C-alpha positions in Angstrom: -48.6 13.7 32.6 -46.5 10.9 31.1 -48.2 7.8 29.7 -51.7 9.2 29.9 -53.0 6.9 27.1 -51.6 3.9 28.8 -53.1 4.8 32.2 -56.5 5.5 30.5 -56.3 2.1 28.8 -55.7 0.2 32.0 -58.4 2.1 33.9 -60.9 1.5 31.0 -60.1 -2.2 31.0 -60.5 -2.4 34.8 -63.8 -0.5 34.9 -65.3 -2.3 31.9 -65.3 -5.5 33.9 -67.3 -4.0 36.8 -70.6 -2.4 37.5 -70.4 1.2 38.7 -71.4 0.2 42.2 -68.7 -2.6 42.3 -66.0 -0.2 41.0 -66.9 2.4 43.6 -66.9 -0.2 46.4 -63.5 -1.5 45.3 -62.0 2.0 45.1 -63.6 2.9 48.5 -62.1 -0.2 50.1 -58.6 1.1 49.3 -59.4 4.7 50.1 -59.4 6.0 46.5 -61.7 9.0 46.3 -64.2 8.4 43.4 -67.8 9.1 42.6 -70.4 8.3 40.1 -70.9 10.6 37.1 -74.6 11.2 36.8 -76.6 11.2 33.6 -79.6 13.5 33.3 -81.8 10.5 34.1 -79.7 9.8 37.3 -80.1 13.5 38.4 -83.8 13.5 37.7 -84.4 10.4 39.8 -82.0 11.2 42.7 -84.1 12.3 45.8 -81.0 14.3 47.1 -81.2 16.7 44.2 -84.8 17.4 45.0 -84.1 17.8 48.7 -81.4 20.3 47.9 -83.7 22.1 45.5 -81.4 21.5 42.6 -84.6 20.6 40.6 -87.6 22.8 40.9 -91.1 22.3 39.4 -92.7 25.5 38.1 -96.2 26.0 36.9 -96.4 27.3 33.3 -99.1 29.8 32.2 -101.0 27.0 30.4 -101.3 25.0 33.6 -98.6 22.4 32.8 -95.6 21.8 35.0 -91.9 22.0 34.0 -88.9 20.9 35.9 -86.1 23.5 35.9 -82.6 23.5 37.4 -82.4 25.1 40.8 -80.6 28.3 41.6 -76.9 27.9 42.3 -75.1 28.9 44.4 -77.3 28.8 47.4 -76.6 32.1 49.2 -78.3 32.9 52.6 -78.5 36.7 52.1 -79.4 36.6 48.4 -80.8 33.1 47.7 -82.2 33.7 44.2 -85.5 32.5 43.0 -87.6 31.8 40.0 -89.4 35.1 39.5 -91.3 34.5 36.3 -91.6 32.1 33.4 -90.2 32.9 30.1 -92.4 35.3 28.1 -94.4 34.1 25.2 -93.5 35.5 21.8 -94.2 39.2 21.8 -95.5 39.2 25.4 -93.3 42.1 26.5 -93.1 44.0 23.2 -95.4 46.8 24.4 -93.5 47.3 27.6 -90.2 47.4 25.7 -91.5 49.9 23.1 -92.8 52.2 25.9 -89.3 52.0 27.6 -87.7 53.2 24.4 -90.1 56.1 24.1 -93.0 55.0 21.8 -96.4 56.4 22.7 -99.5 54.2 23.1 -100.8 55.6 19.8 -97.5 54.5 18.0 -97.7 51.1 19.6 -101.4 50.7 18.6 -100.5 51.7 15.0 -97.8 49.0 14.9 -100.3 46.5 16.2 -102.9 47.5 13.6 -100.3 46.9 10.9 -99.5 43.5 12.4 -95.9 44.5 13.1 -96.1 43.8 16.9 -98.5 41.6 19.0 
């Protein structure tokens, strides 16, 4: 697009003189589509994000709570879900070692030597 720098400069000067709400109201009054660009803090405090399940609170194994992003896209037949929390370090090592063919005795020997949890 020709004169991008000039256009950006004019828009920047115009928006610098207005609050976000005033700029959006002025643009809306002349039918210019525009919207707020949210910060993380804006997203976290917006009740619409919670209502749309775009922020989900999950319970961690230690009892604390953590806010996570919701599952996107929202599909009716396969909606997606939070199935489990991230494993702790070494939590799944035994299962992985069994899947690759190690026996319980081999896994126990590795644990005794401090190689795996």
